[in-house]
N, C-alpha and C positions, 0 to 999 in steps of 0.2 A: 467876113470877119477876120481881121488880121491876127487875132490872138487864138492860140490853141489851148483849151482848157480841158481837164478831165477830172473826174472823181470816181475812182475805181478802188473800192475797198474789197479786199480778198481774204478769205481764210486760207492759208496754205498749210497743208499737213504732209509729212513724210516721215518715213522710219529709217533707222540703221538697216543695213543689209542683214536679212534674215532675223530682224529685230534683236540683233545682239545688244546686251545691255551696256553699251560703251560710253554713253554720254554721262561722264562722271560729275558728281556735285561739285567737285572742286574747280571745274572750269566752266560749268554751265552759264553762269552769269557772263562770263567773259565772252563765251560763245554768242550769246544773245547780243552783246555790245558789238561784236564784230560783224554780226549779220546786219545790224543797224548801220554800220559804216558802209558795207557793201550797197545796201538800199539807197543810202543818202548819195553816194557816188553814182548811182543809176538814175537818180532823179526821183525816187520814190522815198517812202519812209517806214519804218517799223514802228507800228502803234501799240503792239503787245507781243510778247514771246512767252511761251511756256513749254517746258520739255520735262520729260523724265528719262530714265536711262535708254529707252529704246525708240524714242520719237519726239518729234518737235511740232508745235503749232505756232503759226505766225499770224498776225493780224497786219496786213500790209495796205498802204497807200500805193497802189501799183504805179509805176512810173509811166508817163504818157507815151515814152518813145520807144518802148522795149515790149517784145512779145512776152507772153507768160512763159513759154518754153525757155527763152533766152534767159529770162530773170531767174528762173529755178535753176537753170544750168549754172548760171554765175554764182548763185548762192551755194549749191552744192560742190561745185569744183573748188571754190575758194575756201570753203569751211573744211572740206576734206583735207586740203593741204595744210591749213592752219592746225587742225587737230593732230595730224601726223607729226608736225614740227614740234607741237607743244608737249607731246608725250610719246617717247620712242616706243613704249609698250603698244601704241595704237598705230604703228606703221602699216598695218594692213586694213585700216579703217575705210568703210565705204558706206555711203547712203544706198538705200534700195533705189533701183532704176526708176520707178514710178513716184507720182505724187497725186495729191488731190488738191485742187484749187477751186474754191467756191466763192461766188460773189455774195456779198452781204449788203443789206441796207444800212445807211447811216443810223437809222432808228434803231437797229439791232446792235450796234456797236458797243454799247455799255454791257450788254448781257454776254456778248462773246469775249470781251476783254475779262470779265469776271471768269467765264468759263476757262479761258486760257490760263488765267492766274491761279486757278485751283487744280491744276493738272496733277499734282502730287497726291492730293487727297482723292481726287477722282479715280486715280488708278490704283488705289488701294482695293477697289471693288470690281474695276472693269478692265479687261485687257485691251491692248491696242486694237486687235482685230475686232472685238465688239464694238468698240467705240467707232472704228473706221465703218464698219457696216451700218451702224446707226446714222452716221453723218451722211453716207452715200445714199441710204434710204430717204432721209429727210429731204435731200436734195433732188430726189426722183431719178437718180442715177442707176443705170444698169452696169453690172460689172460681172467678170468671169473669175470665179474664185482660183482657178488654175494659174491666173496670171497676177493676182492681186497681192501676192505675198512673196516676191522675190527677194 
């Protein structure tokens, strides 16, 4: 087959370092748009984005020619630079070292898009740590609490 095709939908989740509440409302929409540009340049696409002050959720059509780790590194490095340049008060901004990436079925895409879109409401009741533990459990992941929250 001469054509290489893929359909990889992933839910990507990561936090600010130490869950510092640094993702301000005034630039959050621009941050999501910036990430969409990074993904487009990489051959993927951003299908949904939702964030609150201390973390972000992305629904991504993963690019065919990039590893997951390379994609996350590109998103984090580029957005860290963008955030620092955007606001001098955030000159020490960093994302956490780790991330969670979870495959999803196209059948579950509408539900995940709704979930991602409702992050502000959701996090009035549930912390990032509670939410992330639930996601890890849902996907049958094992984790070590000592290393989950850098």
